[in-house]
N, CA and C atoms as an extended XYZ file, in Angstrom:
531
Properties=species:S:1:pos:R:3:atomname:S:1:resname:S:1:resid:I:1 pbc="F F F"
N       -32.987       87.567      -60.154 N   UNK     1
C       -32.188       87.545      -61.349 CA  UNK     1
C       -30.770       87.988      -61.011 C   UNK     1
N       -29.798       87.294      -61.556 N   UNK     2
C       -28.390       87.581      -61.332 CA  UNK     2
C       -27.801       88.206      -62.589 C   UNK     2
N       -27.104       89.320      -62.381 N   UNK     3
C       -26.443       90.006      -63.481 CA  UNK     3
C       -24.958       90.043      -63.150 C   UNK     3
N       -24.099       89.572      -64.081 N   UNK     4
C       -22.649       89.597      -63.884 CA  UNK     4
C       -22.023       90.342      -65.053 C   UNK     4
N       -21.187       91.317      -64.743 N   UNK     5
C       -20.460       92.069      -65.756 CA  UNK     5
C       -18.975       91.960      -65.427 C   UNK     5
N       -18.183       91.542      -66.407 N   UNK     6
C       -16.753       91.389      -66.191 CA  UNK     6
C       -16.031       92.261      -67.213 C   UNK     6
N       -15.361       93.286      -66.727 N   UNK     7
C       -14.587       94.177      -67.588 CA  UNK     7
C       -13.182       93.600      -67.713 C   UNK     7
N       -12.849       93.066      -68.882 N   UNK     8
C       -11.557       92.408      -69.083 CA  UNK     8
C       -10.388       93.388      -69.019 C   UNK     8
N       -10.620       94.639      -69.395 N   UNK     9
C        -9.538       95.632      -69.378 CA  UNK     9
C        -9.114       95.984      -67.958 C   UNK     9
N       -10.091       96.232      -67.100 N   UNK    10
C        -9.763       96.616      -65.718 CA  UNK    10
C        -9.731       95.424      -64.774 C   UNK    10
N       -10.302       94.313      -65.189 N   UNK    11
C       -10.337       93.130      -64.327 CA  UNK    11
C       -11.403       93.220      -63.251 C   UNK    11
N       -12.346       94.130      -63.429 N   UNK    12
C       -13.390       94.319      -62.420 CA  UNK    12
C       -14.620       93.478      -62.752 C   UNK    12
N       -15.178       92.910      -61.687 N   UNK    13
C       -16.445       92.186      -61.785 CA  UNK    13
C       -17.531       93.056      -61.190 C   UNK    13
N       -18.720       92.919      -61.732 N   UNK    14
C       -19.864       93.586      -61.125 CA  UNK    14
C       -20.992       92.567      -61.052 C   UNK    14
N       -21.448       92.332      -59.819 N   UNK    15
C       -22.572       91.427      -59.589 CA  UNK    15
C       -23.773       92.268      -59.192 C   UNK    15
N       -24.911       91.921      -59.725 N   UNK    16
C       -26.157       92.577      -59.310 CA  UNK    16
C       -27.157       91.482      -58.975 C   UNK    16
N       -27.541       91.506      -57.720 N   UNK    17
C       -28.510       90.512      -57.247 CA  UNK    17
C       -29.091       91.056      -55.948 C   UNK    17
N       -30.291       90.670      -55.629 N   UNK    18
C       -30.920       91.189      -54.413 CA  UNK    18
C       -30.721       90.284      -53.201 C   UNK    18
N       -30.090       89.124      -53.374 N   UNK    19
C       -29.876       88.203      -52.249 CA  UNK    19
C       -28.393       88.156      -51.906 C   UNK    19
N       -28.046       88.720      -50.768 N   UNK    20
C       -26.646       88.805      -50.368 CA  UNK    20
C       -26.020       87.424      -50.174 C   UNK    20
N       -26.789       86.473      -49.696 N   UNK    21
C       -26.247       85.137      -49.445 CA  UNK    21
C       -25.778       84.483      -50.746 C   UNK    21
N       -26.566       84.611      -51.796 N   UNK    22
C       -26.164       84.052      -53.094 CA  UNK    22
C       -24.902       84.726      -53.622 C   UNK    22
N       -24.829       86.043      -53.467 N   UNK    23
C       -23.658       86.775      -53.958 CA  UNK    23
C       -22.416       86.393      -53.162 C   UNK    23
N       -22.539       86.276      -51.836 N   UNK    24
C       -21.366       85.891      -51.033 CA  UNK    24
C       -20.889       84.498      -51.417 C   UNK    24
N       -21.811       83.579      -51.604 N   UNK    25
C       -21.422       82.220      -52.009 CA  UNK    25
C       -20.722       82.235      -53.366 C   UNK    25
N       -21.247       83.018      -54.294 N   UNK    26
C       -20.666       83.111      -55.627 CA  UNK    26
C       -19.262       83.715      -55.568 C   UNK    26
N       -19.105       84.797      -54.833 N   UNK    27
C       -17.798       85.450      -54.719 CA  UNK    27
C       -16.787       84.515      -54.071 C   UNK    27
N       -17.172       83.893      -52.965 N   UNK    28
C       -16.243       82.994      -52.277 CA  UNK    28
C       -15.851       81.828      -53.182 C   UNK    28
N       -16.795       81.278      -53.908 N   UNK    29
C       -16.522       80.151      -54.798 CA  UNK    29
C       -15.611       80.563      -55.957 C   UNK    29
N       -15.916       81.701      -56.574 N   UNK    30
C       -15.093       82.174      -57.690 CA  UNK    30
C       -13.667       82.480      -57.239 C   UNK    30
N       -13.537       83.128      -56.102 N   UNK    31
C       -12.204       83.473      -55.606 CA  UNK    31
C       -11.410       82.223      -55.248 C   UNK    31
N       -12.072       81.234      -54.693 N   UNK    32
C       -11.384       79.981      -54.365 CA  UNK    32
C       -10.935       79.277      -55.641 C   UNK    32
N       -11.785       79.237      -56.650 N   UNK    33
C       -11.439       78.567      -57.909 CA  UNK    33
C       -10.384       79.321      -58.715 C   UNK    33
N       -10.360       80.646      -58.600 N   UNK    34
C        -9.399       81.451      -59.365 CA  UNK    34
C        -8.150       81.778      -58.548 C   UNK    34
N        -8.052       81.242      -57.338 N   UNK    35
C        -6.915       81.485      -56.439 CA  UNK    35
C        -6.723       82.969      -56.118 C   UNK    35
N        -7.811       83.695      -55.964 N   UNK    36
C        -7.748       85.105      -55.588 CA  UNK    36
C        -7.562       85.171      -54.077 C   UNK    36
N        -6.474       85.828      -53.663 N   UNK    37
C        -6.158       85.880      -52.231 CA  UNK    37
C        -6.692       87.151      -51.559 C   UNK    37
N        -6.956       88.160      -52.363 N   UNK    38
C        -7.451       89.418      -51.800 CA  UNK    38
C        -8.433       90.048      -52.773 C   UNK    38
N        -9.582       90.446      -52.232 N   UNK    39
C       -10.609       91.069      -53.066 CA  UNK    39
C       -11.312       92.155      -52.263 C   UNK    39
N       -11.257       93.353      -52.811 N   UNK    40
C       -12.006       94.473      -52.228 CA  UNK    40
C       -13.318       94.592      -52.992 C   UNK    40
N       -14.324       95.102      -52.313 N   UNK    41
C       -15.594       95.255      -53.019 CA  UNK    41
C       -16.390       96.409      -52.433 C   UNK    41
N       -17.309       96.874      -53.234 N   UNK    42
C       -18.305       97.841      -52.785 CA  UNK    42
C       -19.628       97.102      -52.861 C   UNK    42
N       -20.353       97.105      -51.768 N   UNK    43
C       -21.591       96.322      -51.696 CA  UNK    43
C       -22.768       97.241      -51.400 C   UNK    43
N       -23.786       97.120      -52.204 N   UNK    44
C       -24.976       97.945      -51.986 CA  UNK    44
C       -26.209       97.041      -51.984 C   UNK    44
N       -26.689       96.786      -50.787 N   UNK    45
C       -27.915       96.012      -50.585 CA  UNK    45
C       -28.847       96.895      -49.759 C   UNK    45
N       -29.669       97.703      -50.415 N   UNK    46
C       -30.475       98.713      -49.718 CA  UNK    46
C       -31.346       98.162      -48.595 C   UNK    46
N       -31.969       97.024      -48.808 N   UNK    47
C       -32.867       96.505      -47.771 CA  UNK    47
C       -32.081       96.087      -46.527 C   UNK    47
N       -30.918       95.486      -46.729 N   UNK    48
C       -30.107       95.068      -45.579 CA  UNK    48
C       -29.530       96.286      -44.874 C   UNK    48
N       -29.049       97.269      -45.644 N   UNK    49
C       -28.507       98.485      -45.031 CA  UNK    49
C       -29.588       99.244      -44.266 C   UNK    49
N       -30.802       99.281      -44.796 N   UNK    50
C       -31.911       99.928      -44.080 CA  UNK    50
C       -32.219       99.177      -42.795 C   UNK    50
N       -32.186       97.851      -42.861 N   UNK    51
C       -32.416       97.028      -41.674 CA  UNK    51
C       -31.337       97.288      -40.623 C   UNK    51
N       -30.080       97.400      -41.063 N   UNK    52
C       -28.976       97.685      -40.135 CA  UNK    52
C       -29.176       99.054      -39.490 C   UNK    52
N       -29.569      100.045      -40.284 N   UNK    53
C       -29.813      101.384      -39.723 CA  UNK    53
C       -30.934      101.344      -38.689 C   UNK    53
N       -31.989      100.588      -38.961 N   UNK    54
C       -33.081      100.446      -37.988 CA  UNK    54
C       -32.594       99.777      -36.710 C   UNK    54
N       -31.771       98.750      -36.851 N   UNK    55
C       -31.230       98.059      -35.676 CA  UNK    55
C       -30.382       99.018      -34.855 C   UNK    55
N       -29.534       99.802      -35.536 N   UNK    56
C       -28.661      100.758      -34.846 CA  UNK    56
C       -29.495      101.782      -34.081 C   UNK    56
N       -30.521      102.333      -34.721 N   UNK    57
C       -31.385      103.311      -34.051 CA  UNK    57
C       -32.101      102.679      -32.865 C   UNK    57
N       -32.587      101.481      -33.046 N   UNK    58
C       -33.279      100.770      -31.978 CA  UNK    58
C       -32.340      100.487      -30.812 C   UNK    58
N       -31.097      100.123      -31.130 N   UNK    59
C       -30.137       99.827      -30.065 CA  UNK    59
C       -29.792      101.082      -29.280 C   UNK    59
N       -29.669      102.227      -29.963 N   UNK    60
C       -29.414      103.483      -29.260 CA  UNK    60
C       -30.534      103.776      -28.264 C   UNK    60
N       -31.777      103.582      -28.700 N   UNK    61
C       -32.923      103.795      -27.810 CA  UNK    61
C       -32.882      102.828      -26.629 C   UNK    61
N       -32.554      101.578      -26.900 N   UNK    62
C       -32.500      100.560      -25.835 CA  UNK    62
C       -31.416      100.885      -24.816 C   UNK    62
N       -30.262      101.381      -25.292 N   UNK    63
C       -29.197      101.773      -24.367 CA  UNK    63
C       -29.680      102.884      -23.439 C   UNK    63
N       -30.391      103.864      -24.000 N   UNK    64
C       -30.894      104.967      -23.187 CA  UNK    64
C       -31.916      104.474      -22.168 C   UNK    64
N       -32.809      103.587      -22.588 N   UNK    65
C       -33.805      103.021      -21.673 CA  UNK    65
C       -33.107      102.239      -20.570 C   UNK    65
N       -32.104      101.459      -20.945 N   UNK    66
C       -31.373      100.658      -19.968 CA  UNK    66
C       -30.682      101.542      -18.934 C   UNK    66
N       -30.062      102.633      -19.384 N   UNK    67
C       -29.401      103.551      -18.460 CA  UNK    67
C       -30.409      104.180      -17.497 C   UNK    67
N       -31.551      104.616      -18.033 N   UNK    68
C       -32.576      105.235      -17.187 CA  UNK    68
C       -33.094      104.235      -16.154 C   UNK    68
N       -33.375      103.003      -16.601 N   UNK    69
C       -33.874      101.981      -15.680 CA  UNK    69
C       -32.832      101.625      -14.626 C   UNK    69
N       -31.577      101.611      -15.010 N   UNK    70
C       -30.516      101.301      -14.049 CA  UNK    70
C       -30.444      102.366      -12.967 C   UNK    70
N       -30.522      103.630      -13.359 N   UNK    71
C       -30.456      104.694      -12.354 CA  UNK    71
C       -31.681      104.667      -11.444 C   UNK    71
N       -32.860      104.386      -12.012 N   UNK    72
C       -34.061      104.275      -11.178 CA  UNK    72
C       -33.947      103.099      -10.213 C   UNK    72
N       -33.374      102.009      -10.680 N   UNK    73
C       -33.236      100.831       -9.830 CA  UNK    73
C       -32.284      101.117       -8.670 C   UNK    73
N       -31.204      101.836       -8.940 N   UNK    74
C       -30.258      102.192       -7.881 CA  UNK    74
C       -30.954      103.048       -6.829 C   UNK    74
N       -31.770      103.999       -7.265 N   UNK    75
C       -32.513      104.838       -6.320 CA  UNK    75
C       -33.442      103.991       -5.452 C   UNK    75
N       -34.161      103.079       -6.074 N   UNK    76
C       -35.098      102.234       -5.318 CA  UNK    76
C       -34.362      101.311       -4.352 C   UNK    76
N       -33.239      100.776       -4.773 N   UNK    77
C       -32.468       99.894       -3.887 CA  UNK    77
C       -31.982      100.670       -2.672 C   UNK    77
N       -31.531      101.899       -2.877 N   UNK    78
C       -31.114      102.725       -1.739 CA  UNK    78
C       -32.292      103.001       -0.808 C   UNK    78
N       -33.464      103.231       -1.396 N   UNK    79
C       -34.654      103.456       -0.580 CA  UNK    79
C       -35.025      102.192        0.194 C   UNK    79
N       -34.857      101.023       -0.427 N   UNK    80
C       -35.123       99.749        0.255 CA  UNK    80
C       -34.197       99.607        1.458 C   UNK    80
N       -32.917       99.906        1.270 N   UNK    81
C       -31.958       99.816        2.385 CA  UNK    81
C       -32.375      100.725        3.540 C   UNK    81
N       -32.762      101.925        3.168 N   UNK    82
C       -33.191      102.880        4.190 CA  UNK    82
C       -34.415      102.354        4.940 C   UNK    82
N       -35.384      101.799        4.216 N   UNK    83
C       -36.596      101.263        4.846 CA  UNK    83
C       -36.270      100.088        5.761 C   UNK    83
N       -35.356       99.225        5.347 N   UNK    84
C       -34.983       98.072        6.171 CA  UNK    84
C       -34.360       98.546        7.479 C   UNK    84
N       -33.446       99.507        7.382 N   UNK    85
C       -32.794      100.022        8.594 CA  UNK    85
C       -33.822      100.676        9.505 C   UNK    85
N       -34.708      101.480        8.945 N   UNK    86
C       -35.729      102.142        9.763 CA  UNK    86
C       -36.680      101.124       10.390 C   UNK    86
N       -37.070      100.089        9.615 N   UNK    87
C       -37.975       99.061       10.152 CA  UNK    87
C       -37.307       98.314       11.298 C   UNK    87
N       -36.031       97.994       11.156 N   UNK    88
C       -35.319       97.307       12.238 CA  UNK    88
C       -35.216       98.196       13.467 C   UNK    88
N       -34.993       99.489       13.249 N   UNK    89
C       -34.965      100.427       14.380 CA  UNK    89
C       -36.317      100.458       15.088 C   UNK    89
N       -37.404      100.429       14.314 N   UNK    90
C       -38.747      100.428       14.900 CA  UNK    90
C       -38.975       99.158       15.718 C   UNK    90
N       -38.462       98.037       15.251 N   UNK    91
C       -38.602       96.792       16.016 CA  UNK    91
C       -37.817       96.856       17.316 C   UNK    91
N       -36.633       97.476       17.264 N   UNK    92
C       -35.806       97.582       18.475 CA  UNK    92
C       -36.520       98.422       19.527 C   UNK    92
N       -37.153       99.508       19.106 N   UNK    93
C       -37.852      100.359       20.087 CA  UNK    93
C       -39.297       99.920       20.291 C   UNK    93
N       -39.644       98.775       19.708 N   UNK    94
C       -40.946       98.133       19.869 CA  UNK    94
C       -42.115       98.992       19.356 C   UNK    94
N       -41.857       99.681       18.262 N   UNK    95
C       -42.918      100.430       17.580 CA  UNK    95
C       -43.384       99.566       16.403 C   UNK    95
N       -44.233       98.573       16.746 N   UNK    96
C       -44.612       97.559       15.765 CA  UNK    96
C       -45.503       98.100       14.649 C   UNK    96
N       -46.328       99.081       14.929 N   UNK    97
C       -47.221       99.597       13.880 CA  UNK    97
C       -46.411      100.312       12.784 C   UNK    97
N       -45.431      101.118       13.176 N   UNK    98
C       -44.589      101.770       12.164 CA  UNK    98
C       -43.710      100.755       11.437 C   UNK    98
N       -43.245       99.741       12.159 N   UNK    99
C       -42.440       98.685       11.525 CA  UNK    99
C       -43.282       97.963       10.473 C   UNK    99
N       -44.543       97.682       10.802 N   UNK   100
C       -45.436       97.004        9.859 CA  UNK   100
C       -45.648       97.873        8.607 C   UNK   100
N       -45.826       99.194        8.800 N   UNK   101
C       -45.989      100.096        7.654 CA  UNK   101
C       -44.740      100.081        6.763 C   UNK   101
N       -43.575      100.097        7.404 N   UNK   102
C       -42.329      100.084        6.628 CA  UNK   102
C       -42.154       98.767        5.871 C   UNK   102
N       -42.518       97.650        6.507 N   UNK   103
C       -42.418       96.363        5.818 CA  UNK   103
C       -43.443       96.272        4.677 C   UNK   103
N       -44.589       96.903        4.843 N   UNK   104
C       -45.567       96.976        3.748 CA  UNK   104
C       -45.012       97.777        2.578 C   UNK   104
N       -44.349       98.889        2.907 N   UNK   105
C       -43.715       99.694        1.867 CA  UNK   105
C       -42.613       98.885        1.164 C   UNK   105
N       -41.876       98.089        1.947 N   UNK   106
C       -40.825       97.234        1.370 CA  UNK   106
C       -41.412       96.215        0.393 C   UNK   106
N       -42.570       95.675        0.735 N   UNK   107
C       -43.225       94.715       -0.157 CA  UNK   107
C       -43.574       95.375       -1.489 C   UNK   107
N       -44.106       96.584       -1.419 N   UNK   108
C       -44.447       97.326       -2.639 CA  UNK   108
C       -43.188       97.629       -3.455 C   UNK   108
N       -42.134       98.083       -2.766 N   UNK   109
C       -40.878       98.375       -3.460 CA  UNK   109
C       -40.298       97.125       -4.116 C   UNK   109
N       -40.408       95.998       -3.426 N   UNK   110
C       -39.907       94.738       -3.971 CA  UNK   110
C       -40.639       94.382       -5.266 C   UNK   110
N       -41.966       94.544       -5.269 N   UNK   111
C       -42.746       94.261       -6.481 CA  UNK   111
C       -42.347       95.202       -7.620 C   UNK   111
N       -42.121       96.480       -7.277 N   UNK   112
C       -41.695       97.435       -8.300 CA  UNK   112
C       -40.326       97.063       -8.865 C   UNK   112
N       -39.412       96.643       -7.977 N   UNK   113
C       -38.081       96.234       -8.428 CA  UNK   113
C       -38.152       95.006       -9.331 C   UNK   113
N       -39.014       94.070       -8.991 N   UNK   114
C       -39.181       92.876       -9.830 CA  UNK   114
C       -39.735       93.273      -11.197 C   UNK   114
N       -40.701       94.192      -11.214 N   UNK   115
C       -41.247       94.677      -12.484 CA  UNK   115
C       -40.187       95.376      -13.321 C   UNK   115
N       -39.370       96.205      -12.673 N   UNK   116
C       -38.295       96.886      -13.389 CA  UNK   116
C       -37.273       95.898      -13.929 C   UNK   116
N       -36.989       94.883      -13.137 N   UNK   117
C       -36.026       93.863      -13.572 CA  UNK   117
C       -36.553       93.156      -14.824 C   UNK   117
N       -37.847       92.881      -14.862 N   UNK   118
C       -38.451       92.239      -16.031 CA  UNK   118
C       -38.305       93.130      -17.267 C   UNK   118
N       -38.556       94.430      -17.091 N   UNK   119
C       -38.426       95.373      -18.205 CA  UNK   119
C       -36.969       95.449      -18.662 C   UNK   119
N       -36.034       95.505      -17.704 N   UNK   120
C       -34.609       95.552      -18.052 CA  UNK   120
C       -34.177       94.290      -18.780 C   UNK   120
N       -34.687       93.139      -18.346 N   UNK   121
C       -34.324       91.884      -19.007 CA  UNK   121
C       -34.842       91.863      -20.447 C   UNK   121
N       -36.051       92.384      -20.654 N   UNK   122
C       -36.607       92.440      -22.015 CA  UNK   122
C       -35.775       93.387      -22.887 C   UNK   122
N       -35.390       94.536      -22.327 N   UNK   123
C       -34.564       95.488      -23.077 CA  UNK   123
C       -33.198       94.879      -23.390 C   UNK   123
N       -32.648       94.156      -22.443 N   UNK   124
C       -31.349       93.502      -22.654 CA  UNK   124
C       -31.460       92.438      -23.742 C   UNK   124
N       -32.554       91.690      -23.726 N   UNK   125
C       -32.761       90.664      -24.759 CA  UNK   125
C       -32.853       91.311      -26.138 C   UNK   125
N       -33.552       92.437      -26.223 N   UNK   126
C       -33.654       93.141      -27.502 CA  UNK   126
C       -32.285       93.633      -27.962 C   UNK   126
N       -31.469       94.118      -27.006 N   UNK   127
C       -30.113       94.543      -27.350 CA  UNK   127
C       -29.293       93.373      -27.877 C   UNK   127
N       -29.370       92.242      -27.190 N   UNK   128
C       -28.616       91.063      -27.623 CA  UNK   128
C       -29.090       90.569      -28.987 C   UNK   128
N       -30.402       90.593      -29.210 N   UNK   129
C       -30.932       90.190      -30.517 CA  UNK   129
C       -30.421       91.124      -31.619 C   UNK   129
N       -30.377       92.420      -31.306 N   UNK   130
C       -29.839       93.390      -32.266 CA  UNK   130
C       -28.373       93.133      -32.567 C   UNK   130
N       -27.598       92.830      -31.520 N   UNK   131
C       -26.181       92.524      -31.727 CA  UNK   131
C       -25.993       91.256      -32.552 C   UNK   131
N       -26.854       90.274      -32.322 N   UNK   132
C       -26.771       89.045      -33.120 CA  UNK   132
C       -27.035       89.346      -34.594 C   UNK   132
N       -28.058       90.162      -34.863 N   UNK   133
C       -28.355       90.521      -36.252 CA  UNK   133
C       -27.211       91.320      -36.880 C   UNK   133
N       -26.588       92.196      -36.081 N   UNK   134
C       -25.441       92.940      -36.594 CA  UNK   134
C       -24.281       92.002      -36.904 C   UNK   134
N       -24.060       91.018      -36.042 N   UNK   135
C       -22.982       90.055      -36.291 CA  UNK   135
C       -23.228       89.253      -37.564 C   UNK   135
N       -24.479       88.880      -37.808 N   UNK   136
C       -24.809       88.170      -39.054 CA  UNK   136
C       -24.512       89.071      -40.251 C   UNK   136
N       -24.883       90.347      -40.144 N   UNK   137
C       -24.628       91.288      -41.240 CA  UNK   137
C       -23.130       91.491      -41.448 C   UNK   137
N       -22.383       91.595      -40.353 N   UNK   138
C       -20.926       91.734      -40.459 CA  UNK   138
C       -20.350       90.541      -41.205 C   UNK   138
N       -20.794       89.357      -40.839 N   UNK   139
C       -20.301       88.145      -41.500 CA  UNK   139
C       -20.655       88.147      -42.987 C   UNK   139
N       -21.882       88.517      -43.308 N   UNK   140
C       -22.307       88.524      -44.714 CA  UNK   140
C       -21.492       89.524      -45.537 C   UNK   140
N       -21.339       90.737      -45.010 N   UNK   141
C       -20.607       91.752      -45.768 CA  UNK   141
C       -19.114       91.444      -45.821 C   UNK   141
N       -18.585       90.778      -44.811 N   UNK   142
C       -17.176       90.364      -44.848 CA  UNK   142
C       -16.967       89.302      -45.918 C   UNK   142
N       -17.957       88.446      -46.121 N   UNK   143
C       -17.837       87.393      -47.142 CA  UNK   143
C       -17.939       87.951      -48.569 C   UNK   143
N       -18.302       89.211      -48.704 N   UNK   144
C       -18.275       89.856      -50.016 CA  UNK   144
C       -16.859       90.307      -50.376 C   UNK   144
N       -15.940       90.122      -49.437 N   UNK   145
C       -14.538       90.469      -49.632 CA  UNK   145
C       -13.701       89.232      -49.337 C   UNK   145
N       -12.457       89.240      -49.775 N   UNK   146
C       -11.586       88.085      -49.556 CA  UNK   146
C       -10.252       88.577      -49.006 C   UNK   146
N        -9.700       87.828      -48.060 N   UNK   147
C        -8.378       88.130      -47.520 CA  UNK   147
C        -8.400       89.298      -46.555 C   UNK   147
N        -7.381       90.151      -46.671 N   UNK   148
C        -7.215       91.273      -45.744 CA  UNK   148
C        -8.425       92.211      -45.708 C   UNK   148
N        -9.035       92.568      -46.831 N   UNK   149
C       -10.222       93.433      -46.759 CA  UNK   149
C       -11.348       92.826      -45.909 C   UNK   149
N       -11.497       91.524      -45.960 N   UNK   150
C       -12.523       90.853      -45.152 CA  UNK   150
C       -12.189       90.951      -43.668 C   UNK   150
N       -10.916       90.648      -43.335 N   UNK   151
C       -10.496       90.699      -41.929 CA  UNK   151
C       -10.555       92.127      -41.393 C   UNK   151
N       -10.153       93.088      -42.230 N   UNK   152
C       -10.180       94.495      -41.810 CA  UNK   152
C       -11.604       94.960      -41.535 C   UNK   152
N       -12.529       94.532      -42.386 N   UNK   153
C       -13.928       94.915      -42.186 CA  UNK   153
C       -14.446       94.385      -40.854 C   UNK   153
N       -14.172       93.129      -40.569 N   UNK   154
C       -14.622       92.534      -39.302 CA  UNK   154
C       -14.014       93.284      -38.126 C   UNK   154
N       -12.709       93.561      -38.212 N   UNK   155
C       -12.014       94.248      -37.119 CA  UNK   155
C       -12.584       95.651      -36.894 C   UNK   155
N       -12.791       96.396      -37.977 N   UNK   156
C       -13.308       97.762      -37.850 CA  UNK   156
C       -14.754       97.778      -37.350 C   UNK   156
N       -15.555       96.822      -37.788 N   UNK   157
C       -16.943       96.749      -37.311 CA  UNK   157
C       -16.981       96.449      -35.817 C   UNK   157
N       -16.160       95.525      -35.374 N   UNK   158
C       -16.117       95.206      -33.941 CA  UNK   158
C       -15.621       96.392      -33.135 C   UNK   158
N       -14.646       97.107      -33.686 N   UNK   159
C       -14.139       98.300      -33.005 CA  UNK   159
C       -15.243       99.357      -32.905 C   UNK   159
N       -16.016       99.516      -33.981 N   UNK   160
C       -17.117      100.492      -33.976 CA  UNK   160
C       -18.166      100.117      -32.935 C   UNK   160
N       -18.464       98.830      -32.816 N   UNK   161
C       -19.437       98.386      -31.809 CA  UNK   161
C       -18.887       98.620      -30.411 C   UNK   161
N       -17.618       98.290      -30.190 N   UNK   162
C       -17.006       98.461      -28.866 CA  UNK   162
C       -16.946       99.930      -28.469 C   UNK   162
N       -16.717      100.818      -29.443 N   UNK   163
C       -16.628      102.254      -29.166 CA  UNK   163
C       -17.982      102.944      -29.239 C   UNK   163
N       -19.049      102.169      -29.353 N   UNK   164
C       -20.412      102.691      -29.436 CA  UNK   164
C       -20.563      103.665      -30.607 C   UNK   164
N       -19.924      103.316      -31.717 N   UNK   165
C       -20.006      104.103      -32.941 CA  UNK   165
C       -20.793      103.309      -33.982 C   UNK   165
N       -22.004      102.949      -33.627 N   UNK   166
C       -22.815      102.078      -34.476 CA  UNK   166
C       -23.214      102.734      -35.795 C   UNK   166
N       -23.216      104.067      -35.829 N   UNK   167
C       -23.615      104.766      -37.049 CA  UNK   167
C       -22.625      104.519      -38.185 C   UNK   167
N       -21.398      104.106      -37.863 N   UNK   168
C       -20.378      103.858      -38.890 CA  UNK   168
C       -20.592      102.535      -39.618 C   UNK   168
N       -21.361      101.637      -39.041 N   UNK   169
C       -21.508      100.297      -39.619 CA  UNK   169
C       -22.056      100.285      -41.047 C   UNK   169
N       -23.141      100.988      -41.367 N   UNK   170
C       -23.644      100.926      -42.749 CA  UNK   170
C       -22.604      101.354      -43.792 C   UNK   170
N       -21.807      102.385      -43.476 N   UNK   171
C       -20.777      102.823      -44.429 CA  UNK   171
C       -19.667      101.790      -44.543 C   UNK   171
N       -19.293      101.196      -43.412 N   UNK   172
C       -18.286      100.131      -43.464 CA  UNK   172
C       -18.791       98.965      -44.305 C   UNK   172
N       -20.049       98.616      -44.126 N   UNK   173
C       -20.623       97.513      -44.895 CA  UNK   173
C       -20.588       97.811      -46.396 C   UNK   173
N       -20.966       99.018      -46.743 N   UNK   174
C       -21.091       99.350      -48.162 CA  UNK   174
C       -19.731       99.540      -48.843 C   UNK   174
N       -18.824      100.265      -48.186 N   UNK   175
C       -17.567      100.630      -48.841 CA  UNK   175
C       -16.360       99.835      -48.361 C   UNK   175
N       -16.485       99.121      -47.253 N   UNK   176
C       -15.344       98.390      -46.716 CA  UNK   176
C       -14.390       99.333      -46.006 C   UNK   176
N       -13.174       98.844      -45.802 N   UNK   177
C       -12.164       99.640      -45.080 CA  UNK   177
C       -11.153      100.175      -46.063 C   UNK   177
C-alpha cells in the first residue's frame, strides 16, 4: 500500500511504502514532471537498512579472515622456499633420502596452499558480492534524492567504503548528506 501526504504550506511530501524501487521510480518521475532540480529526503526502509548492517558486519569479518589467511599464506610460502633450497642442497651433496623427505613435505605444503587459496577465493567472492549489494543500495538510496543531494550521497558512500568506514553507510542512506 502506498501512502502519500503533501503539506501545501511547507511543500513537503511524505511517501510511505515498503518497496524502495517503487518509491524511487515515483520520486524520479514526479521530480522530472515538476522540473524539480534538487530534492533532499529522509529515507527509512528498515528491512533494507538491516540488510545493509548485516552486509557491513559480514564484510568486516571477511576482511579479518582474509588478512589472517594472507599472513598464513606468506608464512607457508617462506617455508616452501626454505624447503626447496634445502632439498636442492641435499641433491648437491647426494643425500637423496633427505631430499625425498623434503620434496614430500613440499607436496603437502603445496596441497595446503591450494586449499588456502580456495578459501581465500571464496572469501574474496563473498566480499565482492557484499560490495555489489552495497552498490545497489547506494544507487537505490541515491535515487530517493535528486540533483546535488543524490550526487553527494554517492560520493560520501564511496568515500566511506574507500576509508573502510562501512558503519557510516546506514546513516548516510537514511539521512543523506
